[in-house]
PQR file with spaces between the fields and no chain letter, atoms N, CA, C, O and H, PARSE charges and radii, in Angstrom:
ATOM       1  N    MET     1      72.322   24.997   -1.229 -0.4000 1.5000
ATOM       2  CA   MET     1      72.786   26.267   -1.697 -0.0000 2.0000
ATOM       3  C    MET     1      74.064   26.063   -2.523  0.5500 1.7000
ATOM       4  O    MET     1      74.224   26.657   -3.590 -0.5500 1.4000
ATOM       5  N    LYS     2      74.960   25.228   -2.023 -0.4000 1.5000
ATOM       6  CA   LYS     2      76.209   24.989   -2.748 -0.0000 2.0000
ATOM       7  C    LYS     2      75.941   24.346   -4.110  0.5500 1.7000
ATOM       8  O    LYS     2      76.563   24.718   -5.105 -0.5500 1.4000
ATOM       9  H    LYS     2      74.831   24.746   -1.156  0.4000 1.0000
ATOM      10  N    GLU     3      75.035   23.402   -4.157 -0.4000 1.5000
ATOM      11  CA   GLU     3      74.732   22.726   -5.422 -0.0000 2.0000
ATOM      12  C    GLU     3      74.105   23.698   -6.423  0.5500 1.7000
ATOM      13  O    GLU     3      74.443   23.660   -7.606 -0.5500 1.4000
ATOM      14  H    GLU     3      74.530   23.100   -3.349  0.4000 1.0000
ATOM      15  N    GLN     4      73.214   24.551   -5.978 -0.4000 1.5000
ATOM      16  CA   GLN     4      72.614   25.540   -6.872 -0.0000 2.0000
ATOM      17  C    GLN     4      73.666   26.503   -7.402  0.5500 1.7000
ATOM      18  O    GLN     4      73.618   26.892   -8.569 -0.5500 1.4000
ATOM      19  H    GLN     4      72.940   24.581   -5.017  0.4000 1.0000
ATOM      20  N    ALA     5      74.612   26.889   -6.559 -0.4000 1.5000
ATOM      21  CA   ALA     5      75.689   27.777   -7.002 -0.0000 2.0000
ATOM      22  C    ALA     5      76.545   27.083   -8.068  0.5500 1.7000
ATOM      23  O    ALA     5      76.911   27.704   -9.065 -0.5500 1.4000
ATOM      24  H    ALA     5      74.651   26.573   -5.611  0.4000 1.0000
ATOM      25  N    ARG     6      76.862   25.810   -7.864 -0.4000 1.5000
ATOM      26  CA   ARG     6      77.649   25.060   -8.850 -0.0000 2.0000
ATOM      27  C    ARG     6      76.918   24.982  -10.184  0.5500 1.7000
ATOM      28  O    ARG     6      77.533   25.142  -11.239 -0.5500 1.4000
ATOM      29  H    ARG     6      76.565   25.305   -7.054  0.4000 1.0000
ATOM      30  N    GLN     7      75.611   24.738  -10.144 -0.4000 1.5000
ATOM      31  CA   GLN     7      74.823   24.647  -11.368 -0.0000 2.0000
ATOM      32  C    GLN     7      74.823   25.963  -12.134  0.5500 1.7000
ATOM      33  O    GLN     7      74.671   25.966  -13.356 -0.5500 1.4000
ATOM      34  H    GLN     7      75.112   24.609   -9.287  0.4000 1.0000
ATOM      35  N    MET     8      74.991   27.074  -11.436 -0.4000 1.5000
ATOM      36  CA   MET     8      75.030   28.383  -12.074 -0.0000 2.0000
ATOM      37  C    MET     8      76.434   28.746  -12.557  0.5500 1.7000
ATOM      38  O    MET     8      76.623   29.799  -13.165 -0.5500 1.4000
ATOM      39  H    MET     8      75.115   27.071  -10.444  0.4000 1.0000
ATOM      40  N    GLY     9      77.415   27.890  -12.295 -0.4000 1.5000
ATOM      41  CA   GLY     9      78.787   28.154  -12.710 -0.0000 2.0000
ATOM      42  C    GLY     9      79.603   28.917  -11.680  0.5500 1.7000
ATOM      43  O    GLY     9      80.716   29.354  -11.972 -0.5500 1.4000
ATOM      44  H    GLY     9      77.261   27.034  -11.801  0.4000 1.0000
ATOM      45  N    ALA    10      79.069   29.081  -10.488 -0.4000 1.5000
ATOM      46  CA   ALA    10      79.783   29.795   -9.425 -0.0000 2.0000
ATOM      47  C    ALA    10      80.697   28.827   -8.681  0.5500 1.7000
ATOM      48  O    ALA    10      80.488   27.614   -8.699 -0.5500 1.4000
ATOM      49  H    ALA    10      78.165   28.726  -10.251  0.4000 1.0000
ATOM      50  N    ASN    11      81.716   29.388   -8.025 -0.4000 1.5000
ATOM      51  CA   ASN    11      82.593   28.553   -7.206 -0.0000 2.0000
ATOM      52  C    ASN    11      82.703   29.083   -5.772  0.5500 1.7000
ATOM      53  O    ASN    11      83.530   28.612   -4.993 -0.5500 1.4000
ATOM      54  H    ASN    11      81.886   30.373   -8.011  0.4000 1.0000
ATOM      55  N    ALA    12      81.862   30.066   -5.432 -0.4000 1.5000
ATOM      56  CA   ALA    12      81.831   30.604   -4.066 -0.0000 2.0000
ATOM      57  C    ALA    12      80.472   31.242   -3.800  0.5500 1.7000
ATOM      58  O    ALA    12      79.747   31.617   -4.721 -0.5500 1.4000
ATOM      59  H    ALA    12      81.190   30.449   -6.065  0.4000 1.0000
ATOM      60  N    ILE    13      80.151   31.353   -2.519 -0.4000 1.5000
ATOM      61  CA   ILE    13      78.919   32.024   -2.092 -0.0000 2.0000
ATOM      62  C    ILE    13      79.317   33.083   -1.074  0.5500 1.7000
ATOM      63  O    ILE    13      80.034   32.794   -0.116 -0.5500 1.4000
ATOM      64  H    ILE    13      80.741   31.049   -1.770  0.4000 1.0000
ATOM      65  N    ILE    14      78.854   34.301   -1.282 -0.4000 1.5000
ATOM      66  CA   ILE    14      79.169   35.396   -0.365 -0.0000 2.0000
ATOM      67  C    ILE    14      77.870   35.990    0.181  0.5500 1.7000
ATOM      68  O    ILE    14      76.786   35.738   -0.346 -0.5500 1.4000
ATOM      69  H    ILE    14      78.271   34.536   -2.060  0.4000 1.0000
ATOM      70  N    CYS    15      77.998   36.761    1.216 -0.4000 1.5000
ATOM      71  CA   CYS    15      76.857   37.477    1.825 -0.0000 2.0000
ATOM      72  C    CYS    15      75.724   36.531    2.189  0.5500 1.7000
ATOM      73  O    CYS    15      74.574   36.768    1.817 -0.5500 1.4000
ATOM      74  H    CYS    15      78.879   36.966    1.644  0.4000 1.0000
ATOM      75  N    ILE    16      76.035   35.465    2.910 -0.4000 1.5000
ATOM      76  CA   ILE    16      75.000   34.519    3.322 -0.0000 2.0000
ATOM      77  C    ILE    16      74.146   35.155    4.406  0.5500 1.7000
ATOM      78  O    ILE    16      74.660   35.725    5.368 -0.5500 1.4000
ATOM      79  H    ILE    16      76.969   35.272    3.212  0.4000 1.0000
ATOM      80  N    ARG    17      72.830   35.049    4.235 -0.4000 1.5000
ATOM      81  CA   ARG    17      71.887   35.632    5.190 -0.0000 2.0000
ATOM      82  C    ARG    17      70.885   34.566    5.625  0.5500 1.7000
ATOM      83  O    ARG    17      70.550   33.661    4.861 -0.5500 1.4000
ATOM      84  H    ARG    17      72.412   34.586    3.454  0.4000 1.0000
ATOM      85  N    PHE    18      70.420   34.686    6.849 -0.4000 1.5000
ATOM      86  CA   PHE    18      69.415   33.789    7.395 -0.0000 2.0000
ATOM      87  C    PHE    18      68.213   34.613    7.810  0.5500 1.7000
ATOM      88  O    PHE    18      68.356   35.733    8.300 -0.5500 1.4000
ATOM      89  H    PHE    18      70.692   35.421    7.470  0.4000 1.0000
ATOM      90  N    SER    19      67.039   34.061    7.615 -0.4000 1.5000
ATOM      91  CA   SER    19      65.813   34.757    7.979 -0.0000 2.0000
ATOM      92  C    SER    19      64.812   33.713    8.478  0.5500 1.7000
ATOM      93  O    SER    19      64.828   32.564    8.036 -0.5500 1.4000
ATOM      94  H    SER    19      66.922   33.151    7.217  0.4000 1.0000
ATOM      95  N    THR    20      63.957   34.118    9.385 -0.4000 1.5000
ATOM      96  CA   THR    20      62.898   33.234    9.873 -0.0000 2.0000
ATOM      97  C    THR    20      61.557   33.925    9.704  0.5500 1.7000
ATOM      98  O    THR    20      61.464   35.151    9.644 -0.5500 1.4000
ATOM      99  H    THR    20      63.944   35.051    9.744  0.4000 1.0000
ATOM     100  N    SER    21      60.533   33.109    9.632 -0.4000 1.5000
ATOM     101  CA   SER    21      59.181   33.660    9.591 -0.0000 2.0000
ATOM     102  C    SER    21      58.236   32.652   10.243  0.5500 1.7000
ATOM     103  O    SER    21      58.461   31.443   10.190 -0.5500 1.4000
ATOM     104  H    SER    21      60.608   32.113    9.681  0.4000 1.0000
ATOM     105  N    ALA    22      57.190   33.168   10.849 -0.4000 1.5000
ATOM     106  CA   ALA    22      56.193   32.303   11.478 -0.0000 2.0000
ATOM     107  C    ALA    22      55.305   31.719   10.384  0.5500 1.7000
ATOM     108  O    ALA    22      54.730   32.453    9.581 -0.5500 1.4000
ATOM     109  H    ALA    22      57.007   34.151   10.891  0.4000 1.0000
ATOM     110  N    VAL    23      55.200   30.395   10.363 -0.4000 1.5000
ATOM     111  CA   VAL    23      54.356   29.716    9.379 -0.0000 2.0000
ATOM     112  C    VAL    23      52.978   29.468    9.989  0.5500 1.7000
ATOM     113  O    VAL    23      51.955   29.725    9.354 -0.5500 1.4000
ATOM     114  H    VAL    23      55.667   29.799   11.016  0.4000 1.0000
ATOM     115  N    ALA    24      52.960   28.981   11.189 -0.4000 1.5000
ATOM     116  CA   ALA    24      51.727   28.743   11.946 -0.0000 2.0000
ATOM     117  C    ALA    24      52.112   28.821   13.416  0.5500 1.7000
ATOM     118  O    ALA    24      53.297   28.860   13.750 -0.5500 1.4000
ATOM     119  H    ALA    24      53.791   28.773   11.704  0.4000 1.0000
ATOM     120  N    GLN    25      51.146   28.842   14.269 -0.4000 1.5000
ATOM     121  CA   GLN    25      51.438   28.948   15.692 -0.0000 2.0000
ATOM     122  C    GLN    25      52.291   27.760   16.132  0.5500 1.7000
ATOM     123  O    GLN    25      51.907   26.605   15.950 -0.5500 1.4000
ATOM     124  H    GLN    25      50.184   28.809   13.998  0.4000 1.0000
ATOM     125  N    GLY    26      53.439   28.056   16.708 -0.4000 1.5000
ATOM     126  CA   GLY    26      54.340   27.012   17.187 -0.0000 2.0000
ATOM     127  C    GLY    26      55.314   26.496   16.138  0.5500 1.7000
ATOM     128  O    GLY    26      56.122   25.619   16.444 -0.5500 1.4000
ATOM     129  H    GLY    26      53.751   28.995   16.856  0.4000 1.0000
ATOM     130  N    THR    27      55.268   27.009   14.915 -0.4000 1.5000
ATOM     131  CA   THR    27      56.201   26.583   13.876 -0.0000 2.0000
ATOM     132  C    THR    27      56.839   27.803   13.216  0.5500 1.7000
ATOM     133  O    THR    27      56.310   28.912   13.292 -0.5500 1.4000
ATOM     134  H    THR    27      54.612   27.722   14.667  0.4000 1.0000
ATOM     135  N    ALA    28      57.960   27.587   12.579 -0.4000 1.5000
ATOM     136  CA   ALA    28      58.641   28.681   11.894 -0.0000 2.0000
ATOM     137  C    ALA    28      59.365   28.134   10.675  0.5500 1.7000
ATOM     138  O    ALA    28      59.728   26.959   10.621 -0.5500 1.4000
ATOM     139  H    ALA    28      58.389   26.686   12.517  0.4000 1.0000
ATOM     140  N    GLY    29      59.564   28.999    9.711 -0.4000 1.5000
ATOM     141  CA   GLY    29      60.338   28.640    8.529 -0.0000 2.0000
ATOM     142  C    GLY    29      61.697   29.318    8.612  0.5500 1.7000
ATOM     143  O    GLY    29      61.787   30.469    9.040 -0.5500 1.4000
ATOM     144  H    GLY    29      59.269   29.954    9.755  0.4000 1.0000
ATOM     145  N    LEU    30      62.736   28.635    8.216 -0.4000 1.5000
ATOM     146  CA   LEU    30      64.082   29.192    8.212 -0.0000 2.0000
ATOM     147  C    LEU    30      64.542   29.281    6.764  0.5500 1.7000
ATOM     148  O    LEU    30      64.489   28.296    6.028 -0.5500 1.4000
ATOM     149  H    LEU    30      62.663   27.701    7.868  0.4000 1.0000
ATOM     150  N    TYR    31      64.987   30.447    6.362 -0.4000 1.5000
ATOM     151  CA   TYR    31      65.450   30.679    5.002 -0.0000 2.0000
ATOM     152  C    TYR    31      66.927   31.047    5.049  0.5500 1.7000
ATOM     153  O    TYR    31      67.349   31.847    5.884 -0.5500 1.4000
ATOM     154  H    TYR    31      65.030   31.248    6.960  0.4000 1.0000
ATOM     155  N    ALA    32      67.709   30.458    4.147 -0.4000 1.5000
ATOM     156  CA   ALA    32      69.122   30.819    4.019 -0.0000 2.0000
ATOM     157  C    ALA    32      69.352   31.154    2.554  0.5500 1.7000
ATOM     158  O    ALA    32      68.956   30.401    1.665 -0.5500 1.4000
ATOM     159  H    ALA    32      67.366   29.808    3.468  0.4000 1.0000
ATOM     160  N    TYR    33      69.998   32.296    2.312 -0.4000 1.5000
ATOM     161  CA   TYR    33      70.269   32.675    0.932 -0.0000 2.0000
ATOM     162  C    TYR    33      71.554   33.479    0.877  0.5500 1.7000
ATOM     163  O    TYR    33      71.974   34.078    1.867 -0.5500 1.4000
ATOM     164  H    TYR    33      70.320   32.907    3.035  0.4000 1.0000
ATOM     165  N    GLY    34      72.168   33.484   -0.291 -0.4000 1.5000
ATOM     166  CA   GLY    34      73.420   34.190   -0.476 -0.0000 2.0000
ATOM     167  C    GLY    34      73.605   34.534   -1.945  0.5500 1.7000
ATOM     168  O    GLY    34      72.728   34.281   -2.771 -0.5500 1.4000
ATOM     169  H    GLY    34      71.827   32.998   -1.095  0.4000 1.0000
ATOM     170  N    THR    35      74.748   35.107   -2.257 -0.4000 1.5000
ATOM     171  CA   THR    35      75.062   35.527   -3.607 -0.0000 2.0000
ATOM     172  C    THR    35      76.129   34.588   -4.173  0.5500 1.7000
ATOM     173  O    THR    35      77.225   34.479   -3.622 -0.5500 1.4000
ATOM     174  H    THR    35      75.461   35.312   -1.586  0.4000 1.0000
ATOM     175  N    ALA    36      75.800   33.913   -5.274 -0.4000 1.5000
ATOM     176  CA   ALA    36      76.742   33.017   -5.926 -0.0000 2.0000
ATOM     177  C    ALA    36      77.664   33.848   -6.814  0.5500 1.7000
ATOM     178  O    ALA    36      77.208   34.704   -7.572 -0.5500 1.4000
ATOM     179  H    ALA    36      74.910   34.002   -5.721  0.4000 1.0000
ATOM     180  N    VAL    37      78.978   33.582   -6.712 -0.4000 1.5000
ATOM     181  CA   VAL    37      79.971   34.324   -7.498 -0.0000 2.0000
ATOM     182  C    VAL    37      81.017   33.366   -8.060  0.5500 1.7000
ATOM     183  O    VAL    37      81.171   32.236   -7.597 -0.5500 1.4000
ATOM     184  H    VAL    37      79.349   32.887   -6.096  0.4000 1.0000
ATOM     185  N    ARG    38      81.713   33.845   -9.051 -0.4000 1.5000
ATOM     186  CA   ARG    38      82.838   33.103   -9.617 -0.0000 2.0000
ATOM     187  C    ARG    38      84.114   33.833   -9.240  0.5500 1.7000
ATOM     188  O    ARG    38      84.332   34.967   -9.667 -0.5500 1.4000
ATOM     189  H    ARG    38      81.587   34.763   -9.428  0.4000 1.0000
ATOM     190  N    VAL    39      84.968   33.186   -8.436 -0.4000 1.5000
ATOM     191  CA   VAL    39      86.229   33.772   -7.990 -0.0000 2.0000
ATOM     192  C    VAL    39      87.352   33.154   -8.804  0.5500 1.7000
ATOM     193  O    VAL    39      87.442   31.932   -8.917 -0.5500 1.4000
ATOM     194  H    VAL    39      84.791   32.265   -8.089  0.4000 1.0000
ATOM     195  N    GLU    40      88.199   33.985   -9.366 -0.4000 1.5000
ATOM     196  CA   GLU    40      89.322   33.479  -10.154 -0.0000 2.0000
ATOM     197  C    GLU    40      90.631   33.775   -9.472  0.5500 1.7000
ATOM     198  O    GLU    40      91.691   33.422   -9.989 -0.5500 1.4000
ATOM     199  H    GLU    40      88.126   34.978   -9.274  0.4000 1.0000
């Protein structure tokens, strides 16, 4: 996430959220996402 934010020209990430979803029985996917911003 940090590397993607840097590539976009951001220097901070705000509002980080985590989410899970069932992929198959006994497994789950974990998603993390946030908003890349430029703070001066």
